[in-house]
BATIPA-5559 format. One line per field, with one value per residue (C-alpha): residue number from 1; residue in three letters; x, y, z. Coordinates in nm, 4 decimals. Example, Ala and Ser with C-alpha at 12.3 -4.5 7.8 and 13.67 -1.06 7.14 Angstrom:
BEGIN
i = (1 2) .
aa = (ALA SER) .
u = (1.2300 1.3670) .
v = (-0.4500 -0.1060) .
w = (0.7800 0.7140) .
This chain:
BEGIN
i = (1 2 3 4 5 6 7 8 9 10 11 12 13 14 15 16 17 18 19 20 21 22 23 24 25 26 27 28 29 30 31 32 33 34 35 36 37 38 39 40 41 42 43 44 45 46 47 48 49 50 51 52 53 54 55 56 57 58 59 60 61 62 63 64 65 66 67 68 69 70 71 72 73 74 75 76 77 78 79 80 81 82 83 84 85 86 87 88 89 90 91 92 93 94 95 96 97 98 99 100 101 102 103 104 105 106 107 108 109 110 111 112 113 114 115 116 117 118 119 120 121 122 123 124 125 126 127 128 129 130 131 132 133 134 135 136 137 138 139 140 141 142 143 144 145 146 147 148 149 150 151 152 153 154 155 156 157 158 159 160 161 162 163 164 165 166 167 168 169 170 171 172 173 174 175 176 177 178 179 180 181 182 183 184 185 186 187 188 189 190 191 192 193 194 195 196 197 198 199 200 201 202 203 204 205 206 207 208 209 210 211 212 213 214 215 216 217 218 219 220 221 222 223 224 225 226 227 228 229 230 231 232 233 234 235 236 237 238 239 240 241 242 243 244 245 246 247 248 249 250 251 252 253 254 255 256 257 258 259 260 261 262 263 264 265 266 267 268 269 270 271 272 273 274 275 276 277 278 279 280 281 282 283 284 285 286 287 288 289 290 291 292 293 294 295 296 297 298 299 300 301 302 303 304 305 306 307 308 309 310 311 312 313 314 315 316 317 318 319 320 321 322 323 324 325 326 327 328 329 330 331 332 333 334 335 336 337 338 339 340 341 342 343 344 345 346 347 348 349 350 351 352 353 354 355 356 357 358 359 360 361 362 363 364 365 366 367 368 369 370 371 372 373 374 375 376 377 378 379 380 381 382 383 384 385 386 387 388 389 390 391 392 393 394 395 396 397 398 399 400 401 402 403 404 405 406 407 408 409 410 411 412 413 414 415 416 417 418 419 420 421 422 423 424 425 426 427 428 429 430 431 432 433 434 435 436 437 438 439 440 441 442 443 444 445 446 447 448 449 450 451 452 453 454 455 456 457 458 459 460 461 462 463 464 465 466 467 468 469 470 471 472 473 474 475 476 477 478 479 480 481 482 483 484 485 486 487 488 489 490 491 492 493 494 495 496 497 498 499 500 501 502 503 504 505 506 507 508 509 510 511 512 513 514 515) .
aa = (MET SER ALA PHE GLY ARG LYS SER GLY ALA GLY GLY MET SER LYS GLY ALA ARG PRO SER PHE GLY VAL ALA LYS PRO MET ARG GLY GLY VAL PRO ASN GLY GLY ALA LYS SER ALA PRO GLU SER GLU SER VAL SER SER PRO GLY GLY GLU GLN PHE PRO PRO VAL PRO PRO GLU GLY ALA PRO LEU ASP GLY GLY ALA GLY GLY ARG GLY GLN GLU ASP ALA MET SER ARG LEU ALA ASP ARG SER ASN ALA VAL HIS GLU GLY ASN SER GLU LEU GLY GLY PHE GLU ALA SER VAL HIS LYS ILE LYS GLU GLN VAL LEU PRO ARG LEU LEU GLU ARG VAL ASP PRO GLU ALA ALA ALA THR LEU THR LYS GLU GLU LEU SER GLU GLU PHE ARG PRO ILE ILE MET GLU VAL LEU ALA GLU LEU LYS VAL THR LEU ASN ARG ARG GLU GLN PHE ALA LEU GLU LYS VAL LEU ILE ASP GLU LEU LEU GLY PHE GLY PRO LEU GLU GLU LEU LEU GLY ASP PRO ASP VAL SER ASP ILE MET VAL ASN GLY PRO ASP GLN THR TYR ILE GLU LYS GLY GLY LYS LEU GLN LEU ALA PRO ILE LYS PHE ARG ASP GLU ASN HIS LEU PHE GLN ILE ALA GLN ARG ILE VAL ASN GLN VAL GLY ARG ARG VAL ASP GLN THR THR PRO LEU ALA ASP ALA ARG LEU LYS ASP GLY SER ARG VAL ASN VAL ILE VAL PRO PRO LEU SER LEU LYS GLY THR ALA ILE SER ILE ARG LYS PHE SER GLU LYS PRO ILE THR LEU ASP MET LEU LYS GLY PHE GLY SER MET ASN ASP LYS MET CYS THR ALA LEU LYS ILE ALA GLY ALA CYS ARG MET ASN ILE VAL ILE SER GLY GLY THR GLY SER GLY LYS THR THR MET LEU ASN ALA LEU SER LYS MET ILE ASP PRO GLY GLU ARG VAL LEU THR ILE GLU ASP ALA ALA GLU LEU ARG LEU GLN GLN PRO HIS TRP LEU PRO LEU GLU THR ARG PRO PRO ASN LEU GLU GLY GLN GLY ALA ILE THR ILE GLY ASP LEU VAL LYS ASN ALA LEU ARG MET ARG PRO ASP ARG ILE ILE LEU GLY GLU ILE ARG GLY ALA GLU CYS PHE ASP LEU LEU ALA ALA MET ASN THR GLY HIS ASP GLY SER MET CYS THR LEU HIS ALA ASN SER PRO ARG GLU CYS LEU GLY ARG MET GLU ASN MET ILE LEU MET GLY ASP ILE LYS ILE PRO LYS GLU ALA ILE SER ARG GLN ILE ALA GLU SER VAL ASP LEU ILE VAL GLN VAL LYS ARG LEU ARG ASP GLY SER ARG ARG THR THR ASN VAL THR GLU VAL ILE GLY MET GLU GLY ASP VAL ILE VAL THR GLN GLU LEU PHE GLY PHE GLU TYR LEU ASP GLU THR ASP ASP GLY LYS ILE LEU GLY GLU PHE ARG SER SER GLY LEU ARG PRO TYR THR LEU GLU LYS ALA ARG GLN PHE GLY PHE ASP GLN ALA TYR LEU GLU ALA CYS LEU) .
u = (0.0024 0.1489 0.1225 -0.1477 -0.3800 -0.3142 -0.1561 0.1638 0.1999 -0.0783 -0.3635 -0.1376 0.1636 0.4950 0.8025 0.9586 0.6739 0.5167 0.1797 -0.1226 -0.3820 -0.6038 -0.5767 -0.4512 -0.6289 -0.4053 -0.3595 -0.5608 -0.4524 -0.0755 0.1854 0.2417 0.4531 0.7545 0.5900 0.3137 0.0037 -0.2966 -0.6355 -0.8353 -1.0101 -1.3653 -1.2605 -1.1252 -1.4348 -1.6740 -1.4503 -1.6109 -1.3279 -1.4171 -1.1818 -0.9062 -0.8642 -1.1951 -1.1561 -1.1694 -1.5008 -1.4781 -1.4604 -1.7901 -1.9409 -2.0535 -1.7839 -2.0132 -2.3063 -2.6277 -2.7369 -2.3943 -2.4051 -2.7496 -2.6374 -2.3391 -2.5578 -2.8072 -2.5302 -2.3791 -2.7248 -2.7782 -2.4395 -2.5259 -2.8636 -2.7074 -2.4332 -2.6830 -2.9518 -3.0528 -3.1509 -3.3925 -3.2484 -3.5331 -3.8740 -4.1803 -4.5035 -4.8129 -5.1173 -5.3184 -5.0132 -4.8807 -5.2065 -5.2340 -4.8655 -4.9320 -5.2345 -5.0318 -4.7693 -5.0478 -5.2283 -4.9383 -4.8106 -5.1577 -5.2255 -4.9059 -5.0315 -5.3419 -5.1960 -4.9969 -4.7119 -4.6582 -5.0304 -5.0334 -4.7412 -4.9389 -5.2139 -5.2241 -5.2648 -5.6328 -5.7040 -5.5035 -5.6855 -6.0218 -5.8877 -5.7440 -6.0477 -6.2397 -5.9307 -5.8298 -6.1761 -6.1472 -5.8094 -5.9340 -6.2315 -5.9966 -5.7858 -6.1099 -5.9993 -6.2636 -6.1723 -6.3647 -6.3677 -6.0687 -5.8573 -5.9584 -5.8523 -5.5241 -5.4487 -5.5208 -5.2896 -5.0126 -5.0432 -5.0387 -4.7418 -4.5686 -4.6292 -4.6078 -4.4421 -4.1564 -4.3301 -4.3145 -4.1334 -4.4489 -4.6170 -4.3087 -4.2677 -4.6239 -4.5920 -4.5093 -4.3569 -4.0855 -3.7754 -3.5257 -3.5607 -3.2634 -3.3018 -3.0325 -3.1103 -3.4533 -3.5272 -3.4421 -3.5595 -3.5142 -3.6909 -3.6347 -3.9343 -3.8957 -3.5186 -3.5224 -3.4461 -3.6878 -3.7489 -4.0117 -4.2819 -4.2001 -4.0328 -3.9257 -3.9809 -3.6122 -3.2865 -3.3931 -3.7204 -3.5251 -3.2655 -3.5515 -3.6860 -3.3459 -3.3016 -3.6435 -3.5538 -3.2215 -3.3385 -3.6033 -3.3073 -3.0928 -2.8602 -2.7804 -2.6788 -2.5400 -2.2223 -2.0046 -2.1315 -2.2532 -2.2860 -2.5510 -2.6928 -3.0435 -3.3512 -3.7256 -3.9714 -4.0367 -3.6701 -3.5861 -3.2337 -3.1528 -2.8271 -2.8120 -2.5248 -2.5531 -2.3402 -2.0559 -2.0014 -2.2936 -2.2666 -2.6295 -2.7905 -2.8903 -2.8909 -3.1150 -3.0906 -3.3588 -3.3597 -3.7098 -3.7736 -4.0856 -4.3485 -4.4173 -4.1163 -3.9305 -3.8716 -3.6472 -3.9587 -4.0459 -3.7085 -3.7501 -4.0730 -3.9164 -3.6621 -3.3709 -3.2840 -3.4149 -3.5795 -3.2671 -3.0734 -3.3590 -3.3644 -2.9907 -2.9903 -3.2892 -3.0820 -2.7716 -2.9672 -3.1264 -2.7918 -2.6134 -2.3563 -2.1505 -2.2651 -2.1232 -2.3489 -2.1452 -2.2648 -2.2666 -2.4603 -2.8365 -2.7918 -3.0181 -2.7684 -2.9791 -3.2944 -3.1137 -2.9971 -3.3520 -3.4866 -3.2119 -3.2970 -3.6403 -3.4714 -3.3120 -3.4500 -3.7160 -3.5448 -3.2010 -3.0926 -2.9945 -2.7972 -2.7732 -2.5103 -2.5375 -2.4474 -2.7992 -3.0463 -3.2197 -3.2403 -3.5953 -3.5286 -3.8296 -3.7432 -3.8980 -3.5694 -3.3906 -3.1995 -3.0842 -2.7781 -2.6731 -2.3476 -2.3114 -2.1297 -1.9010 -2.0510 -1.9636 -1.6310 -1.5431 -1.5811 -1.8263 -1.8232 -1.9228 -1.7998 -1.9146 -1.6019 -1.6926 -2.0475 -1.9114 -1.6803 -1.9676 -2.2115 -1.9917 -2.0795 -2.4505 -2.4875 -2.5820 -2.6391 -2.5827 -2.4307 -2.5357 -2.3553 -2.5468 -2.2305 -1.8506 -1.6290 -1.3142 -1.1252 -1.4495 -1.4195 -1.1629 -1.3941 -1.6754 -1.4457 -1.3393 -1.7062 -1.7687 -1.4838 -1.5870 -1.9267 -2.1428 -2.2025 -2.4648 -2.3304 -2.3840 -2.2760 -2.2824 -1.9990 -1.9377 -1.7536 -1.8012 -1.7270 -1.6790 -1.3060 -1.2963 -1.5010 -1.2239 -0.9618 -1.1737 -1.1993 -0.8226 -0.7644 -1.0215 -0.8459 -0.5075 -0.6528 -0.6940 -0.3144 -0.3485 0.0008 -0.0504 0.0793 -0.1527 -0.1292 -0.2811 -0.5602 -0.6406 -0.6518 -0.8811 -1.1191 -1.1093 -1.1821 -1.4660 -1.6658 -1.8769 -2.0740 -2.0416 -2.3755 -2.3125 -2.5948 -2.5978 -2.8069 -2.8085 -2.8266 -3.1945 -3.2678 -3.3290 -3.1519 -3.0153 -2.8199 -2.5370 -2.3089 -2.3244 -1.9723 -1.8265 -1.5054 -1.3311 -0.9949 -0.6347 -0.3961 -0.0593 -0.1352 -0.4405 -0.8017 -0.9670 -1.3354 -1.5951 -1.8884 -2.2241 -2.4533 -2.3984 -2.6043 -2.5198 -2.6087 -2.7757 -2.9366 -3.1289 -3.4760 -3.5819 -3.7015 -3.3592 -3.4594 -3.1628 -3.2202 -3.0202 -3.0358 -2.9211 -2.7012 -2.5715 -2.2225 -2.3066 -2.0271 -2.0711 -2.0912 -1.8069 -2.0472 -2.2584 -2.1289 -2.2906 -2.6242 -2.6031 -2.5842 -2.9281 -3.0727 -3.0786 -2.7906 -2.9981 -3.2059 -2.8910 -2.7150 -3.0158 -3.0405 -2.6655 -2.6454) .
v = (0.0016 0.3283 0.6555 0.7655 0.4619 0.2780 -0.0646 -0.1001 -0.3667 -0.4890 -0.2416 0.0122 0.2065 0.0712 0.0962 0.4351 0.5928 0.9110 0.8721 0.9301 1.1804 1.1393 1.1317 1.4574 1.5760 1.6394 1.9994 2.1008 2.3205 2.2930 2.0615 1.7991 1.4869 1.6256 1.7834 1.5315 1.7105 1.7428 1.6151 1.8154 2.1167 1.9780 1.6556 1.8363 2.0461 1.7453 1.5173 1.3822 1.5113 1.8698 2.1666 2.2182 2.5699 2.6829 2.9160 3.2918 3.4395 3.6989 4.0620 4.2082 3.8683 3.8069 3.6364 3.3595 3.3114 3.5019 3.5128 3.6401 3.9026 4.0169 4.0341 4.2416 4.4817 4.5117 4.5891 4.8594 5.0140 5.0361 5.2036 5.4496 5.5262 5.5958 5.8180 6.0214 6.0419 6.3884 6.3453 6.5800 6.6796 6.8748 6.7467 6.9202 6.9394 6.8192 7.0502 6.9713 6.9722 7.2938 7.4715 7.3617 7.4558 7.7977 7.8644 7.7393 8.0013 8.2712 8.1295 8.0282 8.3753 8.4991 8.1741 8.2145 8.5690 8.4140 8.1162 8.0772 7.8301 7.7148 7.6291 7.4613 7.2383 7.0829 6.9617 6.6460 6.6623 6.5702 6.8450 7.0927 7.0219 7.0878 7.4201 7.5231 7.4620 7.7772 7.9902 7.8622 7.9421 8.2964 8.3497 8.1977 8.4416 8.7296 8.6243 8.5693 8.2120 7.9386 7.5812 7.2584 6.9936 6.8004 7.1021 7.2099 6.8794 6.8845 7.2437 7.1485 6.8487 7.0503 7.3328 7.1006 6.9077 7.2341 7.3440 7.0202 6.7717 6.7661 6.9592 6.7970 6.4932 6.3879 6.2509 6.0309 5.9202 5.7967 5.5926 5.2317 5.1553 5.4101 5.2619 5.5519 5.9236 6.1285 6.5062 6.6822 7.0488 7.2153 7.1434 6.7603 6.4631 6.0989 5.7992 5.4269 5.2149 4.8380 4.8716 5.1309 5.5049 5.7594 6.1268 6.2364 6.4991 6.7211 7.0618 7.2816 7.6553 7.7450 7.6462 7.8041 7.5932 7.2751 7.3728 7.4292 7.0889 6.9308 7.1106 6.9971 6.6319 6.6376 6.8425 6.5714 6.3445 6.6134 6.6543 6.9804 7.0724 7.4082 7.5548 7.4548 7.0933 7.0431 6.6699 6.4911 6.1390 6.1137 5.8954 5.9397 5.8236 5.5027 5.4184 5.5353 5.6389 6.0008 6.1589 6.5343 6.7313 7.1097 7.3735 7.4428 7.0700 7.0162 7.2284 7.1870 7.2936 7.0860 6.7178 6.4720 6.0942 5.8884 5.5001 5.4054 5.0892 4.8696 4.9280 4.5554 4.3575 4.1612 3.7891 3.5359 3.3665 3.6905 3.7265 3.3796 3.4806 3.7801 3.5460 3.6602 3.2986 2.9486 2.7187 2.5345 2.8668 3.0147 2.7071 2.7228 3.0924 3.0384 2.7712 2.9939 3.2705 3.0429 2.8604 3.1717 3.1677 3.4830 3.6253 3.8973 4.0357 4.1784 4.3695 4.7009 5.0176 4.9454 4.5727 4.4840 4.4389 4.5996 4.4130 4.0866 4.1685 4.2650 3.9261 3.7192 3.8898 3.7235 3.3919 3.5230 3.3586 3.6034 3.5361 3.6786 4.0376 4.2060 4.5310 4.7200 4.9837 5.2211 5.5698 5.6430 5.3883 5.2269 4.8594 4.7374 4.4144 4.1857 4.0916 4.2010 4.2391 4.4771 4.7891 5.0224 5.2436 5.5304 5.7294 6.1022 6.3497 6.6120 6.9443 7.2959 7.2873 6.9492 6.7611 6.5058 6.2640 5.9022 5.6535 5.2946 5.1641 5.3400 5.1969 4.8398 4.8632 4.9927 4.7274 4.4545 4.5819 4.5728 4.1924 4.1409 3.7951 3.9307 4.2536 4.3695 4.6446 4.8236 4.8771 4.8494 5.1046 5.1162 4.9933 4.9048 4.5818 4.4562 4.5275 4.3325 4.0334 4.0419 4.0375 3.7387 3.5646 3.6353 3.4617 3.6826 3.4145 3.5110 3.8597 4.0133 4.3034 4.4472 4.5864 4.6943 4.4424 4.2798 3.9188 3.6920 3.6980 4.0756 4.0909 3.9206 4.1496 4.4580 4.3312 4.2973 4.6477 4.8085 4.6623 4.7725 5.1259 5.1525 5.1500 4.8223 4.6977 4.3335 4.1407 4.0729 3.7002 3.7404 3.9691 3.7021 3.4314 3.6368 3.6818 3.3031 3.2065 3.4618 3.4600 3.1637 3.2756 3.5450 3.6137 3.8076 4.0096 4.1879 4.4239 4.3106 4.5324 4.4460 4.6025 4.2636 4.1822 3.8310 3.6408 3.5348 3.3453 3.1903 3.1066 2.9443 3.0547 2.7314 2.8431 2.9227 2.7431 2.9085 3.2787 3.2450 3.2307 2.9190 2.9424 2.6989 2.7956 2.6440 2.8147 3.0246 3.1954 3.1078 3.3479 3.1585 3.4041 3.7282 3.7729 4.0176 4.2771 4.2718 4.0391 3.8192 3.4495 3.2223 2.9514 2.8943 2.5987 2.4280 2.3012 1.9637 1.9958 1.8922 2.2299 2.2983 2.4805 2.1586 2.1180 2.4552 2.3390 2.0111 2.1930 2.3409 2.0225 2.1442 1.9318 1.6996 1.9801 2.1845 1.8999 1.8243 2.1941 2.2180 1.8862) .
w = (0.0053 -0.1048 0.0899 -0.1517 -0.0800 -0.4038 -0.4274 -0.6260 -0.8895 -1.1074 -1.1260 -0.9469 -1.0537 -1.1693 -0.9480 -0.9656 -1.1492 -1.0162 -0.8306 -1.0599 -0.9389 -1.2508 -1.6190 -1.7712 -2.0760 -2.3829 -2.4814 -2.7844 -3.0614 -2.9999 -3.1390 -2.8605 -2.8743 -3.0317 -3.3377 -3.4038 -3.5358 -3.3068 -3.3988 -3.6433 -3.4939 -3.5708 -3.3903 -3.0831 -3.0397 -3.0532 -2.8401 -2.5221 -2.3072 -2.3991 -2.4255 -2.1662 -2.2952 -2.4624 -2.7593 -2.6929 -2.8130 -3.0914 -2.9948 -2.8836 -2.7929 -2.4359 -2.2240 -2.0695 -2.3022 -2.3453 -1.9849 -1.8640 -2.1325 -2.0392 -1.6766 -1.7592 -1.9709 -1.6892 -1.4431 -1.6601 -1.7313 -1.3504 -1.3020 -1.5813 -1.4297 -1.0905 -1.2334 -1.4276 -1.1581 -1.0100 -0.6347 -0.4613 -0.1172 0.0323 0.1506 0.0190 0.2133 0.0400 -0.0340 0.2816 0.5037 0.3489 0.4082 0.7786 0.8275 0.6793 0.9171 1.2149 1.1465 1.1652 1.4708 1.6887 1.7891 1.8788 2.0648 2.2781 2.3827 2.5389 2.7024 3.0207 2.9360 3.2924 3.3306 3.0000 3.0857 3.3834 3.1561 2.9442 2.5731 2.5916 2.8530 2.6579 2.3373 2.5164 2.6528 2.3220 2.1026 2.1870 2.1881 1.8459 1.7097 1.8419 1.6745 1.3387 1.3633 1.4187 1.1128 0.9138 0.8286 0.7744 0.8304 0.7788 1.0572 0.9212 0.9020 1.2565 1.4075 1.2084 1.3251 1.6903 1.6794 1.5171 1.7688 2.0683 1.9282 1.8890 2.2524 2.4430 2.2110 1.9570 1.6789 1.3309 1.4829 1.6697 1.3527 1.2792 1.6361 1.6352 1.3184 1.4169 1.0724 1.1115 1.2796 1.2299 1.2108 1.0724 1.0716 0.8633 0.9315 0.9269 0.5556 0.5243 0.7193 0.6348 0.7813 0.7632 0.6776 0.6070 0.6073 0.3335 0.3724 0.2261 0.2470 0.5085 0.4329 0.7258 0.7730 1.0594 1.0548 1.0725 1.2472 1.5788 1.5775 1.5247 1.7880 2.0479 1.9841 2.0248 2.3565 2.4753 2.4022 2.5847 2.8742 2.9602 3.0700 3.2428 2.9559 2.7695 2.4132 2.3019 2.1425 2.4425 2.4433 2.0828 2.1212 2.3354 2.3798 2.5193 2.5200 2.4847 2.7448 2.5458 2.5404 2.1925 2.1489 2.0456 1.9352 1.8770 1.7170 1.6628 1.4803 1.4534 1.4276 1.1993 0.8936 0.7670 1.1028 1.4062 1.3364 1.5330 1.4966 1.6618 1.6841 1.7686 1.9653 1.9513 2.2141 2.2221 2.3688 2.1096 2.1829 2.0229 1.8798 1.7153 1.5565 1.4294 1.2737 1.1104 0.9406 1.1540 1.2546 1.2197 1.4649 1.5800 1.6269 1.8229 2.0617 2.1087 2.1975 2.4330 2.6188 2.6135 2.7827 3.0463 3.1194 3.2181 2.9391 2.8938 2.5576 2.3457 2.0718 1.7828 1.4835 1.2856 1.3503 1.3179 1.2884 1.5785 1.8670 2.1333 2.0016 2.0323 2.3822 2.4869 2.3398 2.5145 2.8462 2.8332 2.9151 3.2348 3.5542 3.7127 4.0495 3.9385 4.0112 3.6834 3.6580 3.3246 3.2630 2.9696 2.8404 2.7719 2.9205 2.6289 2.7299 2.8145 3.0059 3.0563 3.4194 3.7524 3.9472 3.7052 3.7978 3.5174 3.5741 3.3500 3.3059 3.3704 3.1438 3.3088 3.4221 3.2799 3.4826 3.3196 3.6565 3.8016 3.5064 3.5924 3.3327 3.2472 3.4134 3.7440 3.7331 3.6618 3.9521 4.1707 4.0421 4.1772 4.5237 4.4569 4.4752 4.1059 3.9549 3.6054 3.4785 3.1250 2.9395 2.6564 2.4638 2.5430 2.3733 2.5828 2.8852 3.0691 2.8706 3.1143 3.4091 3.2514 3.1846 3.5522 3.6474 3.4209 3.5904 3.9438 3.9899 3.7605 3.4848 3.2326 3.1834 2.8300 2.6271 2.2794 2.0657 1.7100 1.4915 1.1522 1.2480 1.5534 1.4940 1.4614 1.7828 1.9779 1.8292 1.9170 2.2785 2.2985 2.1536 2.3878 2.6925 2.5560 2.5076 2.8903 2.9547 3.1601 3.2283 3.1399 2.8399 2.5359 2.5996 2.9417 2.7889 2.5211 2.7909 3.0073 2.7023 2.6191 2.9801 3.0225 2.6999 2.6016 2.2929 2.0266 1.8427 1.5173 1.3686 1.0441 0.8439 0.4940 0.1852 0.1335 0.4781 0.6490 0.9779 1.0221 1.2861 1.0674 1.3152 1.6541 1.7575 2.0722 2.2257 2.3259 2.4778 2.3879 2.1513 2.1924 2.1840 1.9621 2.0801 1.9460 1.8258 1.6887 1.4831 1.5889 1.3293 1.0165 0.7498 0.3928 0.1090 -0.1794 -0.4277 -0.4692 -0.6011 -0.8765 -0.6197 -0.4300 -0.1404 -0.0322 -0.0128 0.2168 0.4714 0.8251 0.8720 1.1831 1.1666 1.3234 1.5892 1.9476 2.1451 2.3833 2.6149 2.6653 3.0142 3.1172 2.9693 3.1550 3.4842 3.4140 3.2547 2.9007 2.7650 2.5435 2.3992 2.3404 2.1673 1.9456 1.8402 1.7486 1.5619) .
């Protein structure tokens, strides 16, 4: 038996001959065998062996047949359309909205003269609407403006939103289909619906109007935004995340970015129904959340990391004490014993700041069962790893990374950013011993959000962290309307974290889900 698995001798290879890896096809069109002429061209084309080097198509012909040529033409035409397109950058109000907006500009100053703002702030929107109705009718009579019933209701709503709410943003905040709101100055607002961006039909009076609304948003959570502190993170009452940046940093005027969260809590079963994962992956993640595995959720901006973290929190035992630590409190955990903590920015003198690292250290003295970080960006990563290693199993966090391997590299880099005087090998070992699972989520180009990888962290081999992929998403095709088709596949490997699942009695279900 030779090293290549073939017997020598009869039926095998002769002594001294090179091992055969298959029969090589003769070259066509040349002069092989020391000048012997090759077979005629017609013979070589029709030979059953086929061409080793197919003929080059004539100039102008498609490279890979008709379908490939059509695909290439289609791609080039799309490029030409995009390069020649003219994009409209400003939102225009429709006829009805424009007329209501115009009347509002006339009514609002006169209305403010007759209303006590402090008294109005104590009323609810419904009570304020009842109080305003006769005053609005008086002002309209003074202006000699006649409105029908629909226009009266629309005008009341716009005026109340202006006085108590967030002005034109109220309409977008109340739309359940809108997931993101991006205000780029007073004249341009984009929204995300169904994963696609589109221009919103709203406008602000001017830059001062938009700036006042931005201040109203951040003041609700004790933050401020002005020229001395032109950046601010805040949240709305429903937990939606808000970022505000004002001039001189923003050159088009005040910019407001709002990431809305669903009023109804998202569960892993709902994510499965949305197509973000399949049944086996959903079961494995449920067990991982229930068995107190340390989980890092990795992904890009807007990929659904916080949503995944909220969904995983549903699997936490109701008897456990959970602490969440964030820059702007946006997590909405579905547990009874949950205490949210929030960082504090420095005051005008640059003092009094409380960082995530400070809160993690303090949280260790608050008898938590789990510590959950909304997002790690720096040296607080080391504090979280220390918590995972000191009896706080089941801790979770999110971070920005494009793949599970990049996630591990980012964690190493973030710890090194904190000037911690320990070698890189020790940091890698700390990560390998602390983290059990990395869940990678991605927002694909068709707007859908998928869980693309579930990866285990096994340990160290030399100075390299060893991982094992349990589930992955494989791209297959794309439909005519741009929807990405693919399937979730399990690797069929025995999970390394099976021992943790066994401690909670889920070992058999976990093994069946992963195989």
